[in-house]
Every structure is written in C-alpha cells, then in structure tokens.
C-alpha positions as CSV (number, residue, x, y, z in Angstrom):
1,M,104.2,150.1,96.8
2,A,100.5,149.7,96.0
3,K,97.9,150.8,98.4
4,K,95.0,148.6,99.4
5,I,91.5,150.0,99.4
6,I,88.7,148.1,101.1
7,I,85.3,148.8,99.7
8,S,82.1,147.4,101.2
9,E,79.3,146.1,98.9
10,S,77.1,149.1,99.7
11,M,80.0,151.5,98.9
12,A,80.6,149.7,95.6
13,K,76.9,150.0,94.7
14,R,77.0,153.7,95.5
15,L,80.1,154.2,93.4
16,V,78.5,152.4,90.4
17,S,75.2,154.4,90.8
18,E,77.1,157.7,90.9
19,G,79.1,156.7,87.8
20,I,82.5,156.8,89.5
21,I,83.2,153.2,88.5
22,N,81.4,151.1,86.0
23,E,79.9,147.6,86.6
24,S,82.2,145.9,84.1
25,G,85.2,147.2,86.2
26,V,83.7,145.6,89.3
27,D,82.9,142.4,87.4
28,D,86.5,142.2,86.3
29,I,87.8,142.6,89.8
30,L,85.4,140.0,91.2
31,K,86.2,137.5,88.5
32,N,90.0,138.0,89.0
33,R,91.6,134.7,90.1
34,E,94.0,136.6,92.4
35,F,91.1,138.4,94.1
36,K,89.2,135.1,94.6
37,K,92.3,133.5,96.2
38,E,92.9,136.5,98.5
39,V,89.3,136.4,99.7
40,K,89.5,132.7,100.3
41,D,92.7,133.0,102.3
42,I,91.3,135.8,104.4
43,T,88.1,133.8,105.1
44,L,90.0,130.7,106.0
45,D,92.3,132.6,108.4
46,A,89.2,134.2,110.0
47,V,87.5,130.8,110.5
48,K,90.7,129.3,111.9
49,K,91.1,132.1,114.4
50,D,87.5,132.2,115.6
51,K,86.1,128.8,116.6
52,D,82.6,130.3,117.1
53,I,82.4,131.1,113.4
54,E,83.4,127.5,112.6
55,K,80.6,126.2,114.8
56,E,78.1,128.5,113.2
57,I,79.2,127.5,109.7
58,K,78.8,123.8,110.7
59,K,75.3,124.5,112.0
60,I,74.3,126.3,108.8
61,V,75.7,123.5,106.6
62,A,74.1,120.8,108.6
63,K,70.7,122.6,108.5
64,S,71.0,123.1,104.8
65,V,71.8,119.5,104.1
66,E,68.9,118.4,106.4
67,N,66.5,120.7,104.5
68,L,67.8,119.4,101.1
69,F,67.1,115.8,102.0
70,K,63.8,116.6,103.6
71,T,62.7,118.4,100.4
72,L,63.9,115.5,98.3
73,W,62.0,113.0,100.4
74,Q,58.8,115.1,100.4
75,R,59.0,115.5,96.6
76,S,60.1,111.9,95.8
77,Q,57.1,111.2,93.8
78,T,58.1,113.8,91.1
79,W,61.6,112.5,90.5
80,N,61.1,108.8,91.7
81,N,58.9,108.0,88.7
82,N,61.4,109.2,86.2
83,I,64.1,106.8,87.5
C-alpha cells in the first residue's frame, strides 16, 4: 500500500532549493490529472463541510466581479471606440 506524503508549498520550495527534488518533478506532479482531481475533491469536501468558507468564497467572487465591471466601466473609452 502506498504512503501519502503531504508537503506544503514552502517545504516543496525548500526541497527544490536544496536539490533533493527537481522542479520538473514538481511540475509533473502538479500537472498530473489525478493530482488535480484529488485537490478539487478535497477542496469541494472542505467547502461543503464548512459553511463559513463558502460564505467567504462568495464574498470574494462578488467583490472580484464588482471590481471587474467597475474597471471596465472606468476604461470604457479605450475599448468602446474599437467596437
């Protein structure tokens, strides 16, 4: 049975800087379809279990969309003339 090792981003950076692992190995892991699916599943489970996280995510998304439209409106002269 395979063992799981959980490595934080800072730990991965340290391992790369010390030459224990190479960056291409990390890139291969991060680009792995199974890895992406597992991270997505873990994230969705965490959000479903904790409603406070879900509320914070909704606030962040709403604020981001609001800022996007505000920026588009403020800079409408630059793109409006091209249409």
